[in-house]
N, C-alpha and C positions, 0 to 999 in steps of 0.2 A: 706183249708187243710179240709182232708176228715179225720175226726178223727173215731173212732170204734165205732163200735155198736155193733153188737152181737158180735163180735170178744173175745175181749180179754178176758176170762172167768174164772171163777174158779180159783181164787187166792188160794194157798195151802196155808195150813199156815206154812208153810216154803218154802221159794222158792231159787233157788240155785242162786249165784252168783259170777262173777267173783272178786277176791278180789282188794278190792284198798287198801289193806293195806302196800302198801311200800314193803319193802324187805325180810319180813316175808311170811306169805303166802303158799297157796300149790303150786305144781308142776302147772309153767308161771304163777303164783298168780290167781289159780282158785279155788276158795273154795266152797264147795257143804253146805248148809244149811237145817235147814229143816223149814218147814211153809212156798275294799280295792285299794290297788293302783294299778298301771299299766293303760296303753291303751289300749283296745280293737281295733282290727281291722276291717275292716266291708270288706267281701268277697265278692265282686261284681259277679263271677263265669267269668268275662270273661279278657282279657289277662293280662299278667304279666305286669311289668315295669321293668324288669332290662335289658336293653338294650343295646346294645354293645355300648362303649363310647370309642374304637379306632380312629373311624373317624366318627366326629360327622357331617358330608356333606351329611354321608349316612345314617342319620336317618329317615329322609322322606321316603326312599323308602325301606330300612331293616323293617321288620315287628315286633311286640311285643314278644318277647321271650315269649311261651304259659307254665303256669305251670305244671309241671308232674302229678296234682290231681286234675289239671280244671275236668276231667271228672268225678271226685267223689264229685267234690262241686256239679255237674249235677245231678248225682244220689242223691244225700242226700237231694237235692232240692225237685226233684221229690217223695222221700218218705212223705216229711214235707206236701207238696199241695196234696198227696193222705189221708193223717192221716188228716188233718185241712177239707178237704172233708169231711169225716167219722165224725168230730164232728159237721159241722152245720148239717148235716144228723142226728145222734142222740142223742148230746146235752155232749157229754160226749167221754174224752178218751180209748183208752183200756189200760186193766190193761196189766201188766210188762207180767203176764203169762198166758196162752188159756188152760182151761181145768185141772181138778185134777183129782185123782182115788181115789178110797173106801179110801185109806189110807191119803189122803190131800195132796200127793205127785204130783207135775207139770207136765203135759203129754209133753206140747209143748211151745213153746214160743211165745207172743206177733205177732213176725215176721209172722209166718203162720195164727193166725188167719185174722191177717191183711189184709196179701196178698192176700189169696183169696176173703175176701168182697171186696177188691179193684179191683180185677181183676172180680168180680160179676157185682159192679157198671160199668165197663167199658165194661160190655157186653162179655167178654170172660172166656172162661172157658176149661184153659187149664187143661187136665186129671190128669199131672204130679202134679196137685197142689192141683185139687178139689177133687181128689180120694184120701183124708185122713181118715184115720181110727183111727177115735178119740178117740173110747175105747180100744186103744192101745198105750203105750208108742210113742214118736217122733223117739229113735233106733231099732225097733224092724223091724222083715225084710217087715211086712207087711207095712211100712212104707219108707220101702228103697228107691224107686223112688222118694220119695218126697225130703228128703236128697241130692239126686243127681240132682235134678232139681232147685237147687236155684234160685230164681229169678235175675237179673241184679242189679237190685236197690240195692240190698246186696252187690254185690262185692265190698270190702275195698280197702283201698291202703296197698303196704306192701304184701298182703296175695295172695299167690298162691295155696294154697292146697284147690280141689275142696270142694264144700258145706261147705266152713267155712268165718264166718265174725267176722269183728269188730262194727259194728253200733252197738250199746246199749243204752240203757236208763240207767239213775243214780237210783240205788233205797237206799232207807234209810227212815228213821222216819223224816227228815226235806227236801226232794224231793217228788216232785209232786206223785211217787211212793213209798209210805210210808207201803202198806202193808195192809192197812187200811180199808178195800171193803165192800160191803154188799153182801154176799152171796145170791144168787136166788135158789129157789127150781130146777130150771135145773142145778146148777154148774157151770153159770157162773154171773162173776159180771163186774163191772162198775169201769172204773177209773176214773184218775179225771174230774171235770166239768171244763168247761170254769172259772167260777166263782171263782174256790178254787186254781187261780191263782193269788192271791194279789198284787204280784208284777208286776204285767201286763204278760201277754202273750209274748212280744216282749222283755222282759227282763230275761225269764228264760231259761236254758237252758234244752231241753228233752231228746237230745242223741248225742253222740258223735262217732270219729272213735277211738278207744282205740289202744294201741300199737298193733303191727302185732302178737307180740308173745301170746298176750290174745286171740287171733282167737278163736271162737268156730263153730261146727255144726250150722247154719244159724235155724235149726230146734228144738235145744236145748235149754231147757226155764234158762238161763244163764244171767244174767247182770253183770253191775257193781255195788259194791256195797260203796256207798261214803259215807267215815267217814270225819265230819266236821273240826275235830280235825288238821286232815294232809288232806285237800280235792285235794290236785294234786295227791296223791298216786295212783289214781286208773286210772291216765292217762299219770302215766310216763313210758317211757320217752318222753317228748313233742315234735314234730318233730323238725328239723329244719326251717320249710317253717312254723311252728304255728299249733295251734290245731284246725280241724274242729269242728263246734257246729254246734244244729241244734235247733232256739228255738222252743218256744211251738207254735207261728203262724208259723211256715213254712218258715221264714227265715234263711240263711247260713250265718255266720261268720265264720271268724278267727282270735281266739285270738293268741299275738305274744307267741313266745318260753316263755319269758319271764315273762309270765304272774304271778301275785302275789298271791297267796294261798288265801287271802281275797278277790279278787275279782273273782276269781273263785267261792268262795264258795257263796257271792252273789250272782252270776249268777244262782247257782244250786238251793238254797233254794226261794222256791217261796212264802214264808210269812213270812219271815224275817224281813220286814221292810224296806230292804237296796239296793234299788230300782237302781238297774247301767244299765242305758239305752245307747247302744252301736250305737255310731256316724255312 
């Protein structure tokens, strides 16, 4: 995976989050702020196994049914690979926000800086993403072209609104994105390092596809606020097909719809000592 190097910078004192606070929250569960048990199923990104059983004799010639979200498994995996590549290059993950203004408010999501760096590593310089006016906010007229050209990697299941995504990291005091970053003189900050994942990168969730109703503009500095007392609040309702999650090592898994709160919490908290290995 290619993890963030110069990109995710500047943590504002108070980032914006999509509320994981269950039924309460703001519109569509979005909150702007300042500054166990169960079995986890591995998603291989391959074919589904729900073949027709009407005629067992036709199984050999009938292709397996492809899951509707298989394309999103591939997109999530691509993001994970890119992030880990950057991590290997820079030694740390990106912070969940990129750049802050003079008041300490974030200007862009990690997704913008990350994608720009990733394209640079690949030798691509798409002007729609590279011509970012970092001294302005994500929603200014000068950056409208960036919002309108969301990379396909951030397309999300169930989201039809152009320029919107549900691919978000989990933010909170007990997550890798706890907001405790070291500010640099150029207003950029480093995210967690590989060594910060005491439970192992393969055992910690880095990002998820949130419910479609929590979709946000891909450039907006908003992510999911994790509540350890109600671990699943930020990802409800969990899809019938299960919850796709990106681990810190770049692998993609599908947690069952009935995943327990305890299991999910153990997979999110990277230093709780409750290591859960997904088979």
